[in-house]
N, C-alpha and C positions, 0 to 999 in steps of 0.2 A: 750416616750416623744419626743416633738419636740425640734428642736435646740433652739428655743427661750426659752422653758422651762428649758432646760439644762443650758443655759446662766444665766437664772434668779436664778437657784439653786445655781450656783457658785457665783453669785453676793451676794445673801442673806447670803451664808456661810462666804464670805469675810466680810460682814457688821457685822455679829455676832462675827467674830473674832476681829474686831476693837473694838467692845463693851466690850467684855469679856477678850480680850488678850489671848485666848486659842481657840483650834479647838472646834466646836460645839459638844456637847455630843449626845447620842442616842435620848433622848427626844427632844432636840432642833432640831436635824436633821429631825425627824418625823414632828415637827411643820413646819419646812421649806417645806418639801415635800407636806404636806397637803395644805399649803398656795399656792404653785405653781400649784398643781393639782386641786385647788378649791374644795376640798373635801367637805366643808360645803354646797356649792351649790348642789353638787351631792346628798348629804343626804336629803336636802330640797325638791329637785325635786322628788326623789324616794318616800319619805314619803307622799308628796302632791299627787303624782300620785296614790299611793296605797289607800290614803284616799278617793280621788274622785271616783276611780273605785269601791271601796267597797260599796260606797253609791249606785251604780248601781246594785251591786250584791244583796244587801238587798232589793232594790226596786223590782226587778223581783221575788225574793223569796216571798215578800208580795203580789205582783200581782197574782202569782200562787196560794198561799194560799187563797187569797180573792176569786178568781175564783171557787176554790174547795168548799169553804164554801157556795156558792150560789146554789150548787146542791141540789135538794130535798132529795136525799138519805142521805145526810150529815147534815140534819137540826138539828140533836141532838148535833152535834160537836160545840165546841166553838172556834171561830177564835182568835188566839193570837193577842195581841196588836202590833203594829208596833214597839213599844219600848220594847217588851218582849225579854228575853234572846234568843240567837240563838238556843239553845237546844230545847226550846218549839216550835219554828217555824219549825225546821227540823223534830221534832217528829210528828207534825201535818201533814207536808208534806208527811211523809212516811206512816202514818196511813190512811190518805185519799186516797192516790193512791192505797193502798192495798184493800180499800173497794169498789172501782169502777172497775168492770170487764172490761169495755171499755178502761180503761187506763192501762191494763195489759202489753202492749208492752212497754209503757213509764216507768212503775214501775221498770223495770230492771236497768234503768239509776240512780235511786234515791240513792242507797247505795254509789256508787262512788261519786256522787255529794255532799253527806253529808260528806264523809270522806274529800274531798278536801275543803269543807266549813270550817270544824273544824280546818284543818291544817292551812289554810290561816288566819282564825280568830286569832289563837294564835300569829302568826307573826305580824298581823295588830295591835292587842291590845298591844303588846310589843313595837312596834316602834311608835305607835301613842300615847298610854297613858303612856308609859314609858319615862324616861329621858335618852336619848342617848347622854350624854355630855362628857363622859370619853373616850378618844381615847387610844387604845392599839397600835398595829402596824398600819401603814398607811392603810386605807381602812377597818378598823375594829372598831366597836363601842361596848361598854359595855352598856346594857340597865338596868336601875334600876326601879323596880316597887314596889309599896306598896300593900300588900295583908292583909285583915283582917282575923285573926284567933281567934275567940272568942271575947274577949274584947282587944286584942292586935294587933298591926300593925307590920308586918315583912317585911323586905326588901328582895326582890328576884332579882337575877342577871342573866342575860343571854348575851351571846356575839353573835353578828351578824356581818358578813362581808357585805360590800356594795353590792356585787353580790347577797347575799341572799335576801336582801331587794328589789333590782331591779328586781330580778327574781320573787319574790313574786308579784310584781307589774304586771309583764307580765302574771303570772299564774292567777291573779285575773281578768285581761282582758279576758282571755280564759273562765274562770269560769262564768263571767257575760254574755258572749255571749252564753254559754251553757244553763244558766238559762233563758235567753230571748228566746232561741229556744224552751226550754221545755215549757214555758208559751204559745208561739205561737202554738206549737203542741197540747197542752192541750185545748186551745180555739177552735182550728179547729175540734177536736174530740167532745167536749161538746156542741159547738155552732157554727156549720160551717157557718151559715149565718152572724152572728155577726163578725166572724173572718175575713171575706172578707173585711169589712170596718175598724174594730179596729186595725188589725195588720198593715195595711198600714199607719195608723195615728201615730204610734210610731216611731221616727227616729232611735231609737236604734235597731229596728228589721230589718232595711234595710240592704242592702248588704254592706254598708260602715258605720260601727259604729262610733259615734262621738269621742269616745276615743280610739285611736289607741294604739297598744302595745308600750312600751317604746323603745326608740332608741336602735338598736342593739349594737352600740358602748358603750352605757351606761351600758346595761345589761351585756355586755361582761365581764368586770372584773375590780374591784379595785384592786384585788390581783395581776393579771397579770400586771396591770399598776405599782403597787408598785415594783413588780419584775423588770420591765424594768428600773424603776428609780435606783434600787440598782445596776443593771447591768451597767447602765450609770455612776454611782458613781465609780464603780470598774474600768471601762474603763478610766475614768478621772484620777484616782490615778495611773494606770498602765502607761498611756502616760506621766504623770508627773515624775514618777520614771525613765523613759527612756529619758525625756527631760533634767533632771538635769545633768546626766552624759554627755550628749551632750554639755552642756555649758562648762563643764570642759575640754572635749576633744578639743573644739575649742579654749579655752583660753590657754591650756597647750602645744599644738603641734605647731611645727615650720613650718609645711607644711600641705597641704590639704590631701596628701596621708596618713600622720600620723593620721589625723582625721578619715579617712576611716578604717585604720587598727584597731584603738582603738574602733570604732563602731562595727566593725566585731566581734572582740573578746568579747566585752561586750554582744552583741546580742546572741552569741553562749552560753555563760554562762546563760543568761536569758532563752533561749530556753530549755536547759538542766534542769534547775531549775523547769520550768513549767511542763515538763514531769515527773520529779521525784515527784513533788507534786501531780500530777495526779495519779501516780501509788500508792502513799502512801494513798491517800484518796479513792481509789477504783474506780475512774472514768476512769482510763485507761483500756486498753484491757487486758483480762485474758491470761493465758499462752497458751490456745488452740486457741486463736484468732490470725489472721495474724498480722504482724508487721506494716502493712501499716497505721493503725490509729495513732500509736505512732509516726511514721515518719512524718505523715501529721501534727500531732500537733506540733512537734518540728519545722517544716518548717514555720507553721503559726505564732507561737510566735517569732521565730527568725526573720522573715521578718519584722513583725511590730516593733520589738524592734530596728532592724537595721535601718530601714527607719527613725524612729522617732529620734533616737539619731544622725544619720547622717545629717538629715535636721537642727536640732538644732545646732549641731556641726559646720556644714558648714556655717550656718548664722552667728554664733558667730565668727568663723574664719575670715569671710569676713569683719565683723564690725571691728575686731581688726586690720586687714590688712589695711583698709581705715584709721582708726584712728592713726595707728602706723607708 
């Protein structure tokens, strides 16, 4: 999170506290984080990108099937409609490639393409046709879909993280490019003369496809972003815990030296507590590990606690001295 986002989180938490006269609960905190991180915009961009890219995927699948259907050796086969289920289209693709010996080299690519098509179709159908309105943790959405079973409708649920959706968008871009390449290669084998003209007329077959992969930062992670937010919240709480004693040290001591001593004692206690908690939770080093990690951990937390409490205490002491 940026500094601006952290400040906005604190401001919205304070606003929620003024409205409810209590600290925000877990659900309210998630809503605040989602608002600051603009989670809804990320969802819309990812779903929109996946939808547009998937149209290109099916377009090149239909192009390739249409090209195969024109071959005299396949005159008896029936070309699936463009609105036909994906299963019919992929079955037609696999059967036709298997019936033409000249496409034997390309036929090896078909099984992997079909597996990827079916995998991405499931995600695409869930996030496009489903209703992803329910938020679980930040960066995670529960998708609700209706499926007909006989005369009844059943609700099905599936949970997707934002990285899963954005990664599906990126994978769909790669799949679209593979299908475009398959169409071009098939055309070059079946009709070389036509391929010289036709392939160059399709912008999507050029070296720079019109739809680029989703931004790396967006694909990277809603989860890691949420974790960074949680860490930022933990740091804010930790600094506040050390700031309040600093206020007390500055107000209670009659000399600045007393503030230093009080901050030093406090920081030693905090450092020891952090090491003890680390050992208890299993994050600290084991018995056969050198002691340096534990010492380093103590020095790290001690120094942060000491500096924070000393700065706040010194500032409080200076104000009291000026006013007093």
